N, C-alpha and C positions, 0 to 999 in steps of 0.2 A: 695598426689594424686591431679592431676590437676582438676580444676573446668571445667566441660563441659558446654560451653555456645553455645547454638544453635541459629543462626540467620536465619530468614526467609525473603525471598524476592520474590516478584511476578511481579515486573514491572521494566522497565528501569530507571525511575525516582527514585524509591525507592532504587534500588541498588546504584545509584549515591550518594544518601544521606547517606546510610549505610557504604559505602566504607571506610571512615576515621575511623569509629568505628571498623570495621572489621580488619583494619590494626593494631589498638591498641591491639586487642585481639590476633592476630596471632603472634605478636612480644613479647607477655608476656609469660614467661617460666612457669607461674603457671596456664595458661589457655589453654584448648584444644578447639579450634574453630570448631564448626560443622556448616555446611551450607546446608539449604534446599532451592531449587528453585522451583517455581511453576508458574501458571498463564501465563502471556504474554511472559515470558522468554522461554517457551516451544512451542510457537505457531509460525508457519511460517508466518502467517498473520501479526505478530508484530515483525518480524525480527529475531526470534530464538536468543534472546539476552543472553541466557545462555552462548553462545560462547564468548561474551564480558567479562563475569565473569571469564571464564577459561583463557582468554587472560591476565587477571590481576593476574594470577597464584594463584587463590583461588580454593581450592579443594571443589567440590560439593559432599556432602555426600548422598543426596537424591534428586531425581527429582520427583515431584508429578504432573502428568498431570491431569488437571481438565476439559479437553475437551472444550476448548473455540471455539467451532464451531458455536455457535449461540449467538447473543447478545439480544435475546428476553428475556422477563421476565421469561419464563420457562427455557430458556437456562442458564441464570445467576443463577437461583435457583438450577438447576441441578449441575452447577459447584461448587456452595457453598457446596452442599451435598457431592460431590466427594472430596472436600477439607477436610471436617471434617473426612471422612473415611481415606483418604490418609495420613493426618497428624497423626492420631491416630496410624496407622501402623508404620510410620516413628519414632514417639516418642518411641514406644515400642522397636524398633530396636536400636535406638541411645541412649536411656536413658539419656537425657540431665539433668543437674542440674537446668538449667533455660533457658527459650526461650525468645529471643528478637524480638519484633514485632514493626513495625513502621506504624502509620497511621490508616487507616479506610476502606480499600477496602474489597470487599466481600470475597476474598480468605484469607485475614488476619483475618476476622471474623471467618472463618472456622478453621484457625490455632489456634485461641484463644479458640474456643469451644472445640477442641480436647485436647488442653493442660489442660484446666480446668477439663475435664473428666478424663484425664490421670494423674491428680495430679502433673502437672509440673508447677512451678512458672513462672509467666510472667512478664517481664520488658517491659513496653509500652512507646514508644516514640511518642510525638506530640499529647498527649491527651489534653482535656480541650478546644479544639478549636471548633468553630462553623462554619458550612457551610450549611445554611438553604436550599439551593437549591438542595441538593443531599442526597440520602438515606445513604451515607457515614456518615452523621451526627449521626444518631442513632447507626450505627455500631461502631463508635468511642467511644461513651459513653458506649456502651455495653462492649467493650473490656476493658475500664477503670475499670468497675465493676468486671471483671474477673482477673485483674492484681494485683500483689503484689508491684511492683515498678513503679513509674511514672516519666517521664522526660518531662517537659513542656518547651516550647521555650521562653515564656515571663511570667512575674509575674501574669498578669491577667489570663492566662490559668492555672497557678498553683493553683490560688485561686478557679477557677471553678472546678478543680478536687477535691479539698477539699470539695467544696459545694456538690459534688456528694456523700460525705460520706467517703472519703478516709483519712486515717491517715496522718496528716501533716508531720510526721517524715519520711514518705515514698514517699513524693511528692517533686520533685526538679525542680527548674528553672535553666536550664543548657544552654539555648540559642538554636539556630537552627543549625542542622548539615549542612545545605546548606551554612551557612556562613563559616564553617570550610573549605569547598571546595574552596570558593572564596579566602580565605586567603592563602591556601596552594598549590593549583594547579598552575602549570606553564601554563598560558594560551597562546594560539597561537597568533602570530602577524596577522595583517590584511592580509598580503600577504600569510602567511601560511594557513590561514583560506580559502581564495579564492581558493587556489590550492586544498586543501582537499575536499572542497565542489564543485569544478569545476564551479565557478560562479564569477561574477564581481559585487561587491557592487556598488550601485548608490548613488546619492546625499542624498536620504532618504532611510532608510531601516527599516523593521519591522519584528519581530519574532512573528508568529501567532500560538497559540494553542487554540483550541476550543473543549471542552468536552461536552457531553450531560448533560442536567440538569435533573437528573434522577427522581426528584419528580414532574416533569411536564409530561403531556401526549402529545407525538408527536409534540414537539415544535422544536426539533433539526434542522430539515431540513429548516424550515421557518426562524428561527433566524440566522442560519449560512449563508443562502442565502442573508439575509439582509447585513451581514458583507461583503460577497463577492462582492455584488453590489457596496458597497462603496469603497472597495479596488481596484476594476478594474478601477475606475475613477481617482485614485491618479496618479499624474504625477511624472516622474523621481524617482520612488519608487520601490525597490526590496522587494519582499515578500518571507520570509522563513517560510514555514509551517512545524510544527511537527505534526504528526498524533495523532488522538484521542485514548484514552484508550479503553479497552475491556468492556465498559459500555453499557447499553441498548441504541441502536441506534448509537453506535460509528462507525459501518461500513458505515452507511449512510453518516456521515461527511467525512470519509476517501475517499469514492467514489466521493464526491463533490470536495474534494481537488484535486484528480487526474484529474478530468475533467477540473478544473480551470487551473491547471498547464499546461495541454496539450494545452489549448487554449491561454495560456500566458507564453510560455516557455522561452521567452527572459527576463522576469522580475519576475519570481517566480520559486520556487523549493519546492518539497515535500520530507520530510525525515521521514522514519518510526522510526528510532532510532538514535539519534545523539550521545549518550553517554555524560557523564558529562563534559569532557574536551571540546568537540566540542560545547555543548550547552552553557556553560558559556563563552567560547571564542566568540561565536556568539553574546551573550547578550551584551558584552562590545562595540560592533560596531553598534548596532541598536539604533533607536530613541526611541523605545518603545516595550514592550511586550503587545500584543493585544490578547484578547479572554477572557478566564475565568479560566486560570491555576493558581494554588497557587504560582507558581514561580514568577508571576507578583506581588504578594503581598509580598512574603518573600525574594526572591533573588534579584529581579530587583532594589529595593531601594539602595542596596549596590553599584550598578554601577552608581547611580545618574541619572537614566533614567526614563522615564515615563512609566505608565501602563494604558492602556485602558481596564478596566474590564467591560465586557458586561454581563448583566443579573444578575440572582440571585444565581448562583452556589456558589460563594464565600461570600455571605452575612453572616455577623457575625464576620468575621476576623478583626483584628486590621487594621485600615486604616492610611496611611501616606499622606502627601501632594502631593506625586508623583503619586498617584493613582486617575484616573478619572473614576468614576462609571457612567454607562449609561444604559438605557434600550435597549433591543435587537431590536430596531427600526431604520430604515435607517436614519431618520432625527436626531435622538439622537446620532447615531454613527458618523454621519458627524460633528455634533457639538463637539463631543469629540475630533475628529482630529483637528478641528480648535483651540480648547483649547490647545491641545498637542503642537502645533507648535507656540503658541502665545509667545511673548517676556516675559510676566509676568510669565507664567508657566515655561518656560525654565530657567529663572533667579532663580526661586524658587527652582529648582532641586539642585542647588549648596549647599543649606543649609540642605538637607535631611540627617537625621541620622537614620540608621536602629536600631530598638529596639531589634534585634534578637541575641544579644550577641557579643562576642569578637573573635569568631573562635576557641574556646577551648571546645566545647560541647562534642566532642568524648572523650577527656581525662577525663572530669568530669564523663560522663556516665560509661566509662569502670572502673574507680576507684570505683564508688559506687557499680556496679554490682559485681566486683571482691571481695569486702569486705562484700557483703550481705550474711547473714547466710541462705542458702537455706534449711537448716534443721529446720528452725523455725516453719514450719507448714504453712498450707494454710488458716486456719480459720482467718477471718478478722472481727473485730468489725466495726460498723458503727459510723463514727465520726459526731456527731451532732453539727453543727456550732452555733446553738442557745445557747447551754450551754457549748461548748468547752469540751465535754465529749464523750466517746465512749460507745456504747451500743451493 
């Protein structure tokens, strides 16, 4: 009998990361891939990106609408509750042997809670990381404690999962799925990219993604405006914006992006959903990833380009020499750009080596999940790192 592996995705970026793993599953004769889509994939405000999944010829088994009509704290809380209910019903219908969850978003927390209650084992990807500026941080660690298998992207994160009390025999350092895509996807040429996006790159080019810092109160508008004020003064520079996630105050940022592009339409563009091929193809032709997206920390170093990481959202992640951290203040952001284009910094980029693996994370994860005994039970002992014993 085939093992039923259920993969959950709620955002464009997440699907892009999961795609190589899903390919491994669907080409394995011993595995029945099940797919549940939710969150931003089903929202017209975020591009109805479930259609991109269908265009990749993946069969969607369940669509769970969590009503992303509001990005207030009440709206996000309501969506999380709807996710728990919707996923419980979906698991009851699909009866998966194991569910695969990536990351730390609120809809993924809902999927994990439902799986735990429905007694479905969880394989969790990208645990052990720290992002002190977002409530995703506590969501991620909570999902870790509900999961049976853990796939970390670097050894430091693997050790942190074990520090949370997880059995070392179920915690694996496999590398980052984002590196798999960089190694395997055929990226567009500069000319193909310009045609696809209907733009003409300039001497300098930037890829900008700015998400709300969800553990701060009402800072998104002010901090993002500081960035926009610096960007508008840059000369001979093209700005490619990707829009914010469905986090609290994300709609404020997206409105500001639209207004900026409307006033600067010859040197900027806003894209709701680029897709993985377009996003990575764009990254290879820009000088830096700017904002506070994890892609600036994880994927950008593989292209040996800089990252200007603004504010606290990504605080706690592993840092490389290609990453310039700055406060969300105009003067600090200006100084970050000066450093980005300095000869010393640009020369140092040549020696950057990504710590996120060799591009074979999907193969490692699929093999471990395939061979995992899902009938072993859900009861877990707590691994005490002080004594190396389980209690």
